[in-house]
ChimeraX commands (.cxc) that place a marker at each C-alpha (Angstrom):
marker #1 position -37.50,-11.90,-17.91 radius 0.5
marker #1 position -38.87,-8.49,-18.85 radius 0.5
marker #1 position -40.26,-6.33,-16.12 radius 0.5
marker #1 position -44.01,-5.74,-15.87 radius 0.5
marker #1 position -43.48,-2.02,-16.54 radius 0.5
marker #1 position -41.64,-2.72,-19.81 radius 0.5
marker #1 position -44.27,-5.23,-20.86 radius 0.5
marker #1 position -47.12,-2.79,-20.16 radius 0.5
marker #1 position -45.26,0.03,-21.98 radius 0.5
marker #1 position -44.56,-2.19,-25.01 radius 0.5
marker #1 position -48.19,-3.34,-25.14 radius 0.5
marker #1 position -49.42,0.25,-24.94 radius 0.5
marker #1 position -47.04,1.31,-27.73 radius 0.5
marker #1 position -48.07,-1.54,-30.02 radius 0.5
marker #1 position -51.76,-0.83,-29.35 radius 0.5
marker #1 position -51.33,2.88,-30.10 radius 0.5
marker #1 position -49.49,2.14,-33.35 radius 0.5
marker #1 position -52.08,-0.42,-34.43 radius 0.5
marker #1 position -54.93,2.00,-33.69 radius 0.5
marker #1 position -53.17,4.83,-35.56 radius 0.5
marker #1 position -52.56,2.68,-38.63 radius 0.5
marker #1 position -56.14,1.41,-38.59 radius 0.5
marker #1 position -57.43,4.99,-38.37 radius 0.5
marker #1 position -55.32,6.01,-41.37 radius 0.5
marker #1 position -56.55,3.05,-43.39 radius 0.5
marker #1 position -60.18,3.59,-42.44 radius 0.5
marker #1 position -59.94,7.31,-43.25 radius 0.5
marker #1 position -58.72,6.64,-46.76 radius 0.5
marker #1 position -61.33,3.91,-47.30 radius 0.5
marker #1 position -64.16,6.41,-46.80 radius 0.5
marker #1 position -62.93,8.73,-49.52 radius 0.5
marker #1 position -63.82,8.30,-53.17 radius 0.5
marker #1 position -60.90,10.54,-54.17 radius 0.5
marker #1 position -57.29,9.66,-55.02 radius 0.5
marker #1 position -54.69,12.44,-54.84 radius 0.5
marker #1 position -51.43,12.70,-56.76 radius 0.5
marker #1 position -48.60,15.23,-56.48 radius 0.5
marker #1 position -45.44,15.66,-58.55 radius 0.5
marker #1 position -42.84,18.42,-58.35 radius 0.5
marker #1 position -42.20,18.45,-62.09 radius 0.5
marker #1 position -43.27,17.11,-65.46 radius 0.5
marker #1 position -40.34,14.68,-65.43 radius 0.5
marker #1 position -41.61,12.99,-62.24 radius 0.5
marker #1 position -45.19,12.41,-63.45 radius 0.5
marker #1 position -46.05,9.27,-65.45 radius 0.5
marker #1 position -46.99,10.08,-69.05 radius 0.5
marker #1 position -48.00,6.65,-70.27 radius 0.5
marker #1 position -48.96,3.23,-69.04 radius 0.5
marker #1 position -51.77,1.88,-66.92 radius 0.5
marker #1 position -51.04,3.62,-63.66 radius 0.5
marker #1 position -53.74,5.27,-61.55 radius 0.5
marker #1 position -52.63,8.66,-62.84 radius 0.5
marker #1 position -51.12,9.46,-66.23 radius 0.5
marker #1 position -50.34,13.06,-67.17 radius 0.5
marker #1 position -52.37,14.29,-70.15 radius 0.5
marker #1 position -50.44,14.67,-73.41 radius 0.5
marker #1 position -51.26,18.38,-73.76 radius 0.5
marker #1 position -49.56,19.32,-70.46 radius 0.5
marker #1 position -46.41,21.36,-71.27 radius 0.5
marker #1 position -43.01,19.88,-70.41 radius 0.5
marker #1 position -42.19,22.85,-68.15 radius 0.5
marker #1 position -45.13,22.04,-65.82 radius 0.5
marker #1 position -44.28,22.15,-62.11 radius 0.5
marker #1 position -46.20,21.79,-58.84 radius 0.5
marker #1 position -48.53,19.24,-60.41 radius 0.5
marker #1 position -51.51,18.16,-58.32 radius 0.5
marker #1 position -54.40,15.96,-59.36 radius 0.5
marker #1 position -57.42,14.30,-57.84 radius 0.5
marker #1 position -59.41,11.53,-59.51 radius 0.5
marker #1 position -62.42,9.55,-58.38 radius 0.5
marker #1 position -61.79,5.97,-57.31 radius 0.5
marker #1 position -65.04,4.69,-58.82 radius 0.5
marker #1 position -64.56,6.65,-62.06 radius 0.5
marker #1 position -60.87,7.57,-62.63 radius 0.5
marker #1 position -61.81,9.41,-65.83 radius 0.5
marker #1 position -63.35,12.11,-63.64 radius 0.5
marker #1 position -60.45,14.22,-62.43 radius 0.5
marker #1 position -59.10,17.68,-61.72 radius 0.5
marker #1 position -55.56,18.86,-62.31 radius 0.5
marker #1 position -53.49,21.94,-61.55 radius 0.5
marker #1 position -49.93,22.94,-62.38 radius 0.5
marker #1 position -47.74,25.96,-63.07 radius 0.5
marker #1 position -46.31,26.71,-66.52 radius 0.5
marker #1 position -44.86,29.53,-68.59 radius 0.5
marker #1 position -46.11,27.96,-71.83 radius 0.5
marker #1 position -49.30,29.52,-73.26 radius 0.5
marker #1 position -52.12,26.99,-73.45 radius 0.5
marker #1 position -52.84,28.15,-77.00 radius 0.5
marker #1 position -49.51,26.48,-77.91 radius 0.5
marker #1 position -50.53,23.10,-76.48 radius 0.5
marker #1 position -51.15,20.44,-79.13 radius 0.5
marker #1 position -54.81,19.63,-79.69 radius 0.5
marker #1 position -56.21,22.52,-77.63 radius 0.5
marker #1 position -58.93,24.80,-79.00 radius 0.5
marker #1 position -60.47,27.96,-77.48 radius 0.5
marker #1 position -63.85,27.57,-75.77 radius 0.5
marker #1 position -66.12,30.34,-74.51 radius 0.5
marker #1 position -67.94,29.24,-72.49 radius 0.5
marker #1 position -66.52,25.94,-71.34 radius 0.5
marker #1 position -69.22,23.26,-71.52 radius 0.5
marker #1 position -68.42,21.21,-68.41 radius 0.5
marker #1 position -67.82,21.62,-64.70 radius 0.5
marker #1 position -65.16,20.15,-62.38 radius 0.5
marker #1 position -66.33,16.80,-60.95 radius 0.5
marker #1 position -64.56,17.34,-57.60 radius 0.5
marker #1 position -63.31,20.34,-55.63 radius 0.5
marker #1 position -60.27,19.56,-53.47 radius 0.5
marker #1 position -59.29,22.16,-50.86 radius 0.5
marker #1 position -56.75,23.71,-53.28 radius 0.5
marker #1 position -59.36,24.18,-56.05 radius 0.5
marker #1 position -60.48,27.83,-56.53 radius 0.5
marker #1 position -64.12,28.72,-55.84 radius 0.5
marker #1 position -64.40,30.92,-58.94 radius 0.5
marker #1 position -63.02,29.91,-62.31 radius 0.5
marker #1 position -63.16,31.79,-65.60 radius 0.5
marker #1 position -65.91,30.58,-67.93 radius 0.5
marker #1 position -63.64,30.81,-70.99 radius 0.5
marker #1 position -60.59,28.69,-71.61 radius 0.5
marker #1 position -59.49,25.92,-73.92 radius 0.5
marker #1 position -60.57,22.35,-74.51 radius 0.5
marker #1 position -57.69,19.90,-74.79 radius 0.5
marker #1 position -59.10,16.54,-75.80 radius 0.5
marker #1 position -61.41,15.53,-72.93 radius 0.5
marker #1 position -60.06,18.25,-70.63 radius 0.5
marker #1 position -61.53,21.71,-69.96 radius 0.5
marker #1 position -58.69,24.07,-69.07 radius 0.5
marker #1 position -58.35,27.60,-67.69 radius 0.5
marker #1 position -55.21,29.55,-66.89 radius 0.5
marker #1 position -54.48,32.55,-64.74 radius 0.5
marker #1 position -52.07,35.37,-65.56 radius 0.5
marker #1 position -49.68,33.95,-62.97 radius 0.5
marker #1 position -49.13,30.70,-64.91 radius 0.5
marker #1 position -51.39,28.59,-62.68 radius 0.5
marker #1 position -53.50,26.21,-64.76 radius 0.5
marker #1 position -56.67,24.42,-63.65 radius 0.5
marker #1 position -58.13,21.58,-65.69 radius 0.5
marker #1 position -60.89,19.04,-65.29 radius 0.5
marker #1 position -62.31,16.05,-67.07 radius 0.5
marker #1 position -65.72,14.43,-66.76 radius 0.5
marker #1 position -66.25,10.89,-67.96 radius 0.5
marker #1 position -69.55,11.77,-69.61 radius 0.5
marker #1 position -70.75,15.36,-69.23 radius 0.5
marker #1 position -74.49,15.63,-68.77 radius 0.5
marker #1 position -76.85,18.52,-69.31 radius 0.5
marker #1 position -77.09,18.89,-65.52 radius 0.5
marker #1 position -73.34,19.22,-65.14 radius 0.5
marker #1 position -73.16,21.69,-68.01 radius 0.5
marker #1 position -75.56,23.93,-66.12 radius 0.5
marker #1 position -73.37,23.95,-62.97 radius 0.5
marker link #1:1,2 radius 0.2
marker link #1:2,3 radius 0.2
marker link #1:3,4 radius 0.2
marker link #1:4,5 radius 0.2
marker link #1:5,6 radius 0.2
marker link #1:6,7 radius 0.2
marker link #1:7,8 radius 0.2
marker link #1:8,9 radius 0.2
marker link #1:9,10 radius 0.2
marker link #1:10,11 radius 0.2
marker link #1:11,12 radius 0.2
marker link #1:12,13 radius 0.2
marker link #1:13,14 radius 0.2
marker link #1:14,15 radius 0.2
marker link #1:15,16 radius 0.2
marker link #1:16,17 radius 0.2
marker link #1:17,18 radius 0.2
marker link #1:18,19 radius 0.2
marker link #1:19,20 radius 0.2
marker link #1:20,21 radius 0.2
marker link #1:21,22 radius 0.2
marker link #1:22,23 radius 0.2
marker link #1:23,24 radius 0.2
marker link #1:24,25 radius 0.2
marker link #1:25,26 radius 0.2
marker link #1:26,27 radius 0.2
marker link #1:27,28 radius 0.2
marker link #1:28,29 radius 0.2
marker link #1:29,30 radius 0.2
marker link #1:30,31 radius 0.2
marker link #1:31,32 radius 0.2
marker link #1:32,33 radius 0.2
marker link #1:33,34 radius 0.2
marker link #1:34,35 radius 0.2
marker link #1:35,36 radius 0.2
marker link #1:36,37 radius 0.2
marker link #1:37,38 radius 0.2
marker link #1:38,39 radius 0.2
marker link #1:39,40 radius 0.2
marker link #1:40,41 radius 0.2
marker link #1:41,42 radius 0.2
marker link #1:42,43 radius 0.2
marker link #1:43,44 radius 0.2
marker link #1:44,45 radius 0.2
marker link #1:45,46 radius 0.2
marker link #1:46,47 radius 0.2
marker link #1:47,48 radius 0.2
marker link #1:48,49 radius 0.2
marker link #1:49,50 radius 0.2
marker link #1:50,51 radius 0.2
marker link #1:51,52 radius 0.2
marker link #1:52,53 radius 0.2
marker link #1:53,54 radius 0.2
marker link #1:54,55 radius 0.2
marker link #1:55,56 radius 0.2
marker link #1:56,57 radius 0.2
marker link #1:57,58 radius 0.2
marker link #1:58,59 radius 0.2
marker link #1:59,60 radius 0.2
marker link #1:60,61 radius 0.2
marker link #1:61,62 radius 0.2
marker link #1:62,63 radius 0.2
marker link #1:63,64 radius 0.2
marker link #1:64,65 radius 0.2
marker link #1:65,66 radius 0.2
marker link #1:66,67 radius 0.2
marker link #1:67,68 radius 0.2
marker link #1:68,69 radius 0.2
marker link #1:69,70 radius 0.2
marker link #1:70,71 radius 0.2
marker link #1:71,72 radius 0.2
marker link #1:72,73 radius 0.2
marker link #1:73,74 radius 0.2
marker link #1:74,75 radius 0.2
marker link #1:75,76 radius 0.2
marker link #1:76,77 radius 0.2
marker link #1:77,78 radius 0.2
marker link #1:78,79 radius 0.2
marker link #1:79,80 radius 0.2
marker link #1:80,81 radius 0.2
marker link #1:81,82 radius 0.2
marker link #1:82,83 radius 0.2
marker link #1:83,84 radius 0.2
marker link #1:84,85 radius 0.2
marker link #1:85,86 radius 0.2
marker link #1:86,87 radius 0.2
marker link #1:87,88 radius 0.2
marker link #1:88,89 radius 0.2
marker link #1:89,90 radius 0.2
marker link #1:90,91 radius 0.2
marker link #1:91,92 radius 0.2
marker link #1:92,93 radius 0.2
marker link #1:93,94 radius 0.2
marker link #1:94,95 radius 0.2
marker link #1:95,96 radius 0.2
marker link #1:96,97 radius 0.2
marker link #1:97,98 radius 0.2
marker link #1:98,99 radius 0.2
marker link #1:99,100 radius 0.2
marker link #1:100,101 radius 0.2
marker link #1:101,102 radius 0.2
marker link #1:102,103 radius 0.2
marker link #1:103,104 radius 0.2
marker link #1:104,105 radius 0.2
marker link #1:105,106 radius 0.2
marker link #1:106,107 radius 0.2
marker link #1:107,108 radius 0.2
marker link #1:108,109 radius 0.2
marker link #1:109,110 radius 0.2
marker link #1:110,111 radius 0.2
marker link #1:111,112 radius 0.2
marker link #1:112,113 radius 0.2
marker link #1:113,114 radius 0.2
marker link #1:114,115 radius 0.2
marker link #1:115,116 radius 0.2
marker link #1:116,117 radius 0.2
marker link #1:117,118 radius 0.2
marker link #1:118,119 radius 0.2
marker link #1:119,120 radius 0.2
marker link #1:120,121 radius 0.2
marker link #1:121,122 radius 0.2
marker link #1:122,123 radius 0.2
marker link #1:123,124 radius 0.2
marker link #1:124,125 radius 0.2
marker link #1:125,126 radius 0.2
marker link #1:126,127 radius 0.2
marker link #1:127,128 radius 0.2
marker link #1:128,129 radius 0.2
marker link #1:129,130 radius 0.2
marker link #1:130,131 radius 0.2
marker link #1:131,132 radius 0.2
marker link #1:132,133 radius 0.2
marker link #1:133,134 radius 0.2
marker link #1:134,135 radius 0.2
marker link #1:135,136 radius 0.2
marker link #1:136,137 radius 0.2
marker link #1:137,138 radius 0.2
marker link #1:138,139 radius 0.2
marker link #1:139,140 radius 0.2
marker link #1:140,141 radius 0.2
marker link #1:141,142 radius 0.2
marker link #1:142,143 radius 0.2
marker link #1:143,144 radius 0.2
marker link #1:144,145 radius 0.2
marker link #1:145,146 radius 0.2
marker link #1:146,147 radius 0.2
marker link #1:147,148 radius 0.2
marker link #1:148,149 radius 0.2
view
């Protein structure tokens, strides 16, 4: 028969684990954002019906890929990655000055100031820094209010 001390310790451990798991679940339930991270282009899904699919214009040398989409509107998303490929070489991208939309979300890694000129790649507005860091965003239906942001 187990000792009372072991029984109390086991009960305390199970309770602590249950509370910790519940806190994690409840914390993610309150957020409308879904985050995705991939080390390289090869690791990120490029087709299918998954929650996140890498846009076709993203260069194959992309690394350090991070994205956030909205749970209630997955079309609204932001994306960042590093590349050595000029965005002007990406298929289907055209220069835009100024860009007509604004990022729908701002995760903690998103810069506070972005250039106003960049490229539009399909539904994505894209800017790149001299260091190869790219920031892109997509709104499901840009409005006049969001264009003024």
